[in-house]
Structures are given as structure tokens and as C-alpha cells.
C-alpha positions as CSV (number, residue, x, y, z in Angstrom):
1,M,0.0,0.0,0.0
2,V,1.4,3.4,-0.9
3,P,1.7,5.8,2.1
4,T,-0.9,8.5,2.2
5,K,1.4,11.0,3.9
6,K,3.6,13.1,1.7
7,I,7.1,11.9,2.1
8,R,9.6,14.8,2.9
9,V,12.8,14.0,1.1
10,L,16.0,16.0,1.8
11,E,18.0,16.0,-1.5
12,C,21.6,16.9,-0.7
13,I,24.2,18.1,-3.2
14,R,27.7,19.5,-2.9
15,Q,27.2,22.8,-4.8
16,G,24.8,25.2,-6.3
17,Q,26.6,25.4,-9.6
18,V,25.0,23.3,-12.3
19,G,27.0,20.2,-13.3
20,G,26.2,16.6,-13.9
21,G,25.0,15.7,-10.4
22,E,23.1,19.0,-10.1
23,S,21.4,18.5,-13.4
24,H,20.3,15.0,-12.2
25,L,18.9,16.5,-9.1
26,L,17.0,19.2,-11.0
27,S,15.4,16.6,-13.3
28,L,14.6,14.3,-10.3
29,V,12.9,17.1,-8.4
30,E,11.0,18.4,-11.4
31,N,9.6,15.0,-12.2
32,L,8.8,13.8,-8.7
33,D,5.1,13.1,-8.0
34,R,4.3,16.1,-5.8
35,E,1.1,14.4,-4.6
36,R,3.3,11.8,-2.8
37,F,6.6,13.6,-2.3
38,D,7.7,16.9,-0.9
39,P,11.3,17.6,-1.9
40,V,13.6,19.9,0.1
41,V,17.1,20.7,-1.2
42,L,20.2,21.2,0.8
43,S,23.3,22.5,-1.1
44,F,26.7,23.2,0.4
45,T,27.3,26.3,-1.8
46,D,25.0,28.8,-3.5
47,G,24.6,29.2,-7.3
48,P,22.3,29.1,-10.3
49,M,20.9,25.7,-9.4
50,I,19.4,27.2,-6.2
51,Q,17.8,30.0,-8.1
52,R,16.2,27.6,-10.5
53,L,14.9,25.4,-7.7
54,Q,13.4,28.5,-6.0
55,Q,11.7,29.5,-9.3
56,M,10.2,26.0,-9.3
57,G,8.8,26.6,-5.8
58,I,11.2,24.1,-4.1
59,E,12.3,24.7,-0.5
60,T,16.1,25.2,-0.5
61,H,18.7,25.6,2.2
62,I,22.5,26.4,2.0
63,I,25.0,25.4,4.6
64,F,28.3,26.5,3.2
65,T,31.3,24.2,3.1
66,E,33.6,23.1,0.4
67,K,35.1,20.3,2.5
68,P,34.2,16.6,2.7
69,F,33.6,15.3,6.3
70,D,33.3,18.9,7.6
71,I,32.4,17.9,11.2
72,F,32.0,21.6,12.2
73,K,28.8,21.7,10.0
74,W,27.2,18.5,11.2
75,K,25.2,19.8,14.1
76,K,23.8,22.6,12.0
77,I,22.8,20.0,9.4
78,R,21.2,17.9,12.1
79,R,19.2,20.9,13.3
80,L,18.0,21.7,9.8
81,I,16.8,18.1,9.4
82,G,15.0,18.2,12.7
83,N,13.3,21.5,12.0
84,S,12.2,20.5,8.5
85,G,10.4,17.2,9.4
86,I,12.5,15.1,7.0
87,D,11.5,11.5,6.4
88,L,14.3,10.4,4.0
89,I,17.7,11.7,3.0
90,H,19.1,11.4,-0.5
91,A,22.8,12.3,-0.9
92,H,24.0,13.0,-4.4
93,G,27.8,12.5,-4.6
94,T,30.6,11.9,-2.1
95,R,30.9,15.3,-0.5
96,A,27.1,15.5,0.2
97,A,27.1,12.0,1.6
98,S,30.1,12.6,3.8
99,N,28.5,15.6,5.4
100,I,25.0,14.2,5.9
101,I,25.6,10.7,7.0
102,W,26.2,11.4,10.7
103,A,23.0,13.5,11.1
104,G,20.9,10.8,9.3
105,R,22.2,7.9,11.3
106,S,22.0,9.8,14.6
107,M,18.4,10.7,13.9
108,K,17.5,7.2,12.5
109,I,16.5,8.7,9.2
110,P,17.1,6.4,6.2
111,V,19.9,7.7,3.9
112,I,20.3,7.0,0.2
113,Y,23.6,7.6,-1.5
114,T,23.8,8.1,-5.3
115,V,27.3,7.5,-6.5
116,H,27.6,9.9,-9.5
117,G,31.3,9.0,-9.9
118,W,33.7,7.5,-7.4
119,S,36.1,9.9,-5.7
120,F,38.9,7.4,-6.4
121,H,40.3,6.6,-9.8
122,A,43.4,5.0,-11.4
123,G,45.2,8.3,-12.1
124,Q,45.7,9.1,-8.4
125,S,48.7,8.3,-6.2
126,P,48.4,5.1,-4.2
127,L,48.1,7.1,-0.9
128,V,45.3,9.3,-2.3
129,R,43.5,6.4,-3.8
130,F,43.7,4.4,-0.6
131,L,42.3,7.3,1.4
132,R,39.5,7.9,-1.1
133,V,38.6,4.2,-1.2
134,T,38.6,4.1,2.6
135,G,36.2,7.1,2.7
136,E,33.8,5.5,0.1
137,K,33.9,2.2,1.9
138,Y,32.8,3.9,5.1
139,L,30.0,5.9,3.4
140,T,28.6,3.0,1.4
141,S,28.5,0.8,4.5
142,K,26.7,3.4,6.6
143,T,23.9,4.3,4.2
144,D,20.6,2.4,4.0
145,L,20.8,2.0,0.2
146,N,23.3,2.9,-2.5
147,I,22.4,3.8,-6.1
148,S,24.9,3.4,-9.0
149,V,24.2,5.4,-12.1
150,S,25.7,2.8,-14.4
151,S,26.6,-0.9,-14.3
152,S,30.3,0.0,-14.9
153,N,30.1,2.4,-11.9
154,Q,28.7,-0.4,-9.8
155,Q,31.5,-2.8,-10.9
156,S,34.2,-0.3,-10.2
157,G,32.9,0.0,-6.7
158,K,32.9,-3.8,-6.2
159,K,36.5,-3.9,-7.5
160,Y,37.8,-1.7,-4.8
161,I,35.1,-2.4,-2.1
162,P,34.2,-6.1,-2.3
163,S,31.3,-5.6,0.2
164,F,29.7,-2.8,-1.9
165,E,26.1,-3.3,-2.8
166,S,23.9,-1.0,-4.9
167,I,20.9,-0.7,-7.2
168,V,21.6,0.6,-10.7
169,V,19.4,3.5,-11.8
170,T,20.8,5.2,-14.8
171,N,20.6,9.0,-15.2
172,G,17.7,10.4,-17.3
173,I,17.4,13.4,-19.6
174,D,14.5,15.8,-19.8
175,Q,13.5,15.2,-23.4
176,K,11.1,18.1,-23.4
177,K,14.0,20.4,-22.8
178,F,16.7,18.7,-24.8
179,S,14.8,18.1,-28.1
180,L,15.6,18.5,-31.7
181,Q,12.0,19.6,-32.3
182,K,12.4,22.9,-30.4
183,S,13.6,26.3,-31.8
184,F,16.7,27.8,-30.3
185,Q,18.5,31.1,-29.9
186,N,21.3,31.9,-32.4
187,I,24.4,31.4,-30.2
188,R,26.7,31.4,-33.2
189,K,25.8,35.0,-33.8
190,E,26.8,35.9,-30.3
191,I,30.3,34.6,-30.8
192,N,30.7,35.6,-34.5
193,V,30.9,32.0,-35.8
194,D,29.7,31.6,-39.4
195,E,27.4,28.8,-40.4
196,N,30.0,27.2,-42.5
197,E,32.6,27.0,-39.6
198,L,32.8,23.9,-37.5
199,L,32.1,24.6,-33.8
200,I,33.5,22.2,-31.2
201,L,31.9,22.5,-27.7
202,F,33.0,21.7,-24.2
203,I,30.5,22.3,-21.4
204,A,31.7,21.1,-18.0
205,R,33.4,22.2,-14.8
206,F,37.0,23.4,-15.4
207,T,38.6,20.8,-13.1
208,E,41.3,18.2,-13.6
209,H,38.5,15.5,-13.7
210,K,37.1,17.0,-16.9
211,Q,40.5,17.7,-18.5
212,P,40.0,21.1,-20.1
213,L,43.7,21.7,-20.4
214,I,44.2,18.5,-22.4
215,L,41.4,19.6,-24.7
216,I,43.1,22.9,-25.4
217,K,46.4,21.2,-26.1
218,A,44.6,18.8,-28.5
219,F,42.8,21.7,-30.2
220,H,46.1,23.5,-30.7
221,E,47.4,20.4,-32.6
222,L,44.1,20.1,-34.5
223,L,44.5,23.6,-35.9
224,K,47.7,22.6,-37.6
225,V,45.8,20.1,-39.7
226,V,42.2,21.5,-40.0
227,H,41.3,25.2,-40.5
228,G,38.0,27.1,-40.2
229,I,37.1,25.7,-36.8
230,R,36.4,27.2,-33.4
231,L,36.2,25.9,-29.8
232,L,33.6,27.1,-27.3
233,M,34.4,26.3,-23.7
234,V,31.5,26.8,-21.2
235,G,31.9,26.5,-17.5
236,D,33.7,27.6,-14.3
237,G,36.2,25.9,-12.0
238,D,39.6,25.9,-10.4
239,Q,41.4,25.3,-13.8
240,K,39.5,28.1,-15.7
241,E,42.3,30.7,-15.2
242,K,45.0,28.1,-16.2
243,A,42.9,27.3,-19.3
244,I,42.7,30.9,-20.4
245,L,46.4,31.4,-19.7
246,M,47.3,28.3,-21.8
247,A,45.1,29.5,-24.7
248,K,46.9,32.9,-24.6
249,E,50.4,31.3,-24.5
250,L,49.5,29.1,-27.5
251,G,48.1,32.0,-29.4
252,L,44.5,30.5,-29.5
253,M,42.4,33.4,-28.2
254,D,41.1,34.1,-31.7
255,S,40.0,30.5,-32.0
256,I,38.7,29.7,-28.5
257,V,35.7,31.4,-26.8
258,F,35.5,31.1,-23.0
259,W,32.1,31.5,-21.4
260,P,31.0,31.2,-17.7
261,F,28.3,28.8,-16.9
262,R,25.0,29.5,-18.7
263,A,21.5,28.3,-18.0
264,D,20.6,28.1,-21.7
265,V,22.4,24.8,-22.3
266,P,20.0,23.6,-25.1
267,D,20.7,26.8,-27.1
268,V,24.4,26.3,-26.7
269,L,24.3,22.7,-27.7
270,A,22.1,23.5,-30.7
271,A,24.9,25.8,-32.1
272,A,27.6,23.1,-31.9
273,D,28.8,20.5,-34.4
274,I,30.9,18.4,-32.2
275,Y,30.8,17.9,-28.4
276,V,33.9,16.8,-26.6
277,L,34.1,15.4,-23.0
278,P,37.7,14.2,-22.3
279,S,37.1,13.1,-18.6
280,L,39.4,11.0,-16.5
281,W,36.4,9.3,-15.0
282,E,32.5,9.5,-15.0
283,G,29.6,7.8,-13.3
284,L,27.2,8.4,-16.1
285,P,27.8,11.8,-17.8
286,I,24.6,13.8,-18.0
287,G,26.3,16.5,-20.2
288,L,27.1,13.8,-22.7
289,L,23.6,12.5,-22.7
290,E,22.2,16.0,-23.2
291,A,24.5,16.6,-26.2
292,M,23.4,13.2,-27.7
293,A,19.7,14.0,-27.1
294,M,20.4,17.2,-29.2
295,G,21.8,15.1,-32.1
296,K,25.5,16.1,-31.7
297,A,28.4,14.1,-32.9
298,V,30.3,13.4,-29.6
299,I,33.8,12.4,-28.6
300,A,34.4,11.1,-25.0
301,T,36.7,8.9,-23.1
302,N,36.4,5.1,-22.6
303,V,35.6,5.3,-18.8
304,D,32.8,4.1,-16.5
305,G,29.3,5.0,-17.6
306,T,30.5,6.7,-20.8
307,K,31.4,3.4,-22.4
308,E,27.8,2.1,-21.7
309,I,26.4,5.0,-23.7
310,I,28.7,5.2,-26.7
311,R,29.2,2.5,-29.3
312,D,32.4,3.6,-31.0
313,H,31.9,5.0,-34.5
314,E,28.2,4.2,-34.3
315,N,26.7,6.9,-32.0
316,G,29.9,8.6,-31.0
317,I,33.7,8.2,-30.8
318,L,35.6,6.8,-27.8
319,T,39.2,7.7,-26.9
320,E,41.4,6.8,-24.0
321,A,41.6,9.1,-21.0
322,G,44.7,11.3,-21.0
323,D,45.6,10.3,-24.6
324,I,46.1,13.7,-26.4
325,S,47.1,12.1,-29.7
326,G,44.0,9.9,-29.7
327,L,41.8,12.9,-29.0
328,V,43.4,14.9,-31.8
329,A,42.9,12.0,-34.2
330,A,39.2,11.7,-33.2
331,M,38.6,15.5,-33.8
332,I,40.5,15.4,-37.1
333,E,38.4,12.5,-38.2
334,L,35.1,14.1,-37.4
335,C,36.1,17.5,-38.8
336,K,37.1,15.9,-42.1
337,N,34.5,13.2,-42.4
338,E,31.1,14.8,-42.8
339,S,29.3,11.5,-43.6
340,L,30.6,10.0,-40.3
341,R,29.5,13.2,-38.5
342,K,26.0,12.9,-39.9
343,K,25.8,9.2,-39.0
344,L,26.7,10.0,-35.4
345,E,24.2,12.9,-35.3
346,M,21.4,10.6,-36.5
347,N,22.2,7.7,-34.1
348,A,23.0,9.7,-30.9
349,P,19.4,10.6,-29.9
350,K,18.2,7.0,-30.2
351,I,20.0,5.6,-27.2
352,V,18.9,8.5,-25.0
353,D,15.3,8.0,-26.1
354,E,15.5,4.3,-25.4
355,Q,17.5,4.1,-22.2
356,F,18.0,7.4,-20.5
357,N,14.6,9.1,-19.9
358,A,14.2,11.4,-16.9
359,V,10.6,10.2,-16.2
360,S,11.4,6.5,-16.0
361,M,14.5,7.4,-13.9
362,T,12.3,9.3,-11.4
363,R,9.7,6.5,-11.2
364,K,12.4,4.0,-10.2
365,I,13.8,6.4,-7.5
366,E,10.2,7.0,-6.2
367,D,9.8,3.3,-5.7
368,I,13.0,3.3,-3.7
369,Y,11.7,6.2,-1.5
370,I,8.4,4.4,-0.9
371,N,10.0,1.1,0.1
372,L,12.4,2.8,2.5
373,F,9.7,4.9,4.0
374,K,7.6,1.8,4.6
375,K,10.5,0.1,6.3
376,K,11.0,3.1,8.5
377,L,7.3,3.0,9.5
378,S,7.5,-0.7,10.2
379,A,10.5,-0.2,12.4
380,K,8.8,2.5,14.4
381,Q,5.7,0.3,14.8
382,E,7.8,-2.6,16.1
383,L,9.6,-0.3,18.5
384,W,6.3,1.0,19.8
385,N,4.9,-2.5,20.2
386,S,7.9,-3.6,22.1
387,K,7.4,-0.8,24.6
388,E,3.7,-1.7,25.3
């Protein structure tokens, strides 16, 4: 039987900027059945995502921290949960989980942890990787349920944490928003790119994880072979200044346009010919799915999640993470081979439509919420009966 009470779910996220996990949260909250669920969002920084949630009428809170396991914030988080009448907690990402787990357990509120991408990966030093694995092992053992956003993500967890258990719920895209059937603003006019010029696009946080510096180096090599192309890089992050400095040093400022984060992502995607995501690791990249839903020819790295989306040279091109020469070769191939580009553009939206829909993703998560809430009620009833 479905509970008649609205379930108050605290959705926790590391930041208010809009990235992959944040886009996932926005889609989830927007598609939740508001007759059964009452979402509340806690972010650990402010940003455009918070403003969008507020425009949607969602209750939002900010407790500022940029640190994982920030014990100095835990009591404040606990007070917020108590004052807000929360029934369930859903942590999106490692930092959110690390700062919410104590409060949830101490208040006996079920905690769900969605792993949007592990904090450990092969490129780290052995010590850093050991510490990250230890942290993830602790978090995943203390939550009531873990969600992996891809089967590869789940298997990577099991490789390093043999006791890890999770349910796979793949990310979903809002196909009303990211649709080829819509009309879009002319972004090319804003950046003075002619219709006959090829436009390569990067939309992601400027962090080591997303590898913007490698993309700039690869683009520099690409220009030696192919002319009449531009690169648009959209986002913010701790490597943004380094990226701009590198572009200046390589004499690329006439060929690369840097933009801060923008809310009109579908308009930006519509303007591009090729979307590139050279990440070191991914859970299941939402930005990539958004680009494919918009019928873009995509290049991405052969890492967790991504390799479950892309069939090489069928609906995108896969390269190896950190391989600049492979990335250059892939960009040259797509720039020079128009028929391949058109083939990828045609095939890309199909897999999104078939496997990565926001509505079906939300229904699966709603079922998880309901089952955990029922268990919580049953546990309370048993405790009450034992006291009589």
C-alpha cells in the first residue's frame, strides 16, 4: 500500500553550480510526483541551481562548506533536518554523503547515496586512492541504500570495495527540454561564428577531472591540420584561469571562446557541431547525454558510464583518458569526415530515447523512496509494540 502521507525527502548536493549531479537533481525534483513527495534541497554552496529550484517553488537551504567530512557543520545540518520534518535523506555525490551521514544515522532517518562517480580513480597516487577508497567504503557501508548510475560504476565500486552493494538507476534526460523539435537562440551570432565554420563544444566544470587543459592542447594540434574551426568552452572551476592562460600562450584566443556557466544549455548545444568530453572518470555523464539528445556528434573517453552510452563509431567516438594524440585524431576524423559526423548525429538521440529518460529514472527512485519509508514506519511500529 502506498503511504498517504507526503514523504519529505531532503535532496543533498555538494554545490549550487549546475554540473552533472546537479542536473540530475533538477530533473529528479522536477519529475517527482508532488502528490506523494515533498522535496527539500540542501546545497553546500550557492549558485544558479538554487535560483532555478526556487523558481520551481522548491524549499532550499544552503549550509556553506567546500570540505568533505566537515564535522563543524554536522550539528547545523542535524538541526535543519529536525526543524524540517525530513522522512528520508538522499545524498548526491561523495561530499554530500560525507556531510549528511552522521545526522541521518544519529536521527535514525534512512539515507540513500547516489554515486555519481567515485572519488577514487586510477590516475591518483596510491596514498590518495587508498584514502578515497577508505572514505567511500565507510560511506557506502553506513547508508541504507546505494544507487549506482551505471553498471560500470557499480562494478568499479565492487572492484575496490568487495562488500559494496547497490541498485543501478541510470541517469535520465528531460527530453522536453533537450529536443531537436524545439527552436533555439542563435548562439553562433553571439560569438561571431559563421554557419560554414565547425564549432567544437566543451560544457563542464573546469577541473582536472574534466580535463579542459588537455582539450586545449589537442585543439592546438588540430588547428595545424584543419582550418576554419572554433572551440567554445563553457563553465567555471579551479582550472579556468589556467585554461585561459594556456590559450593565450598558445596563441589561441582568436579560436577559443570562454564563457562562464550559462543556463541556456540547449541553445548552446544546438549551435555546436561536435561535443567533446575528455574526462578522467565518470559515473554516467549527463552532459554527454544532453548533447546526444540534441543530435550532436560526440567524442568522449572510454571510462565508467560513458562506455555504456557510446558505441564507438556508431553513435559517438571513444578515446582513451589522457591520450592527447587519440583525442586529436578523433577530432580530425570528425572534422574531415562529414558523412561520419552525420551518421553519429542521427544515431546519438536514439539511445537517449530508449534508455535514459528522466521520467522513467524518477519513477524508479520514487519506488526506492516508498520502500524505504515503509521500512521506516514498520521499524517504528515494532519499537512502539515492544514498549507496550
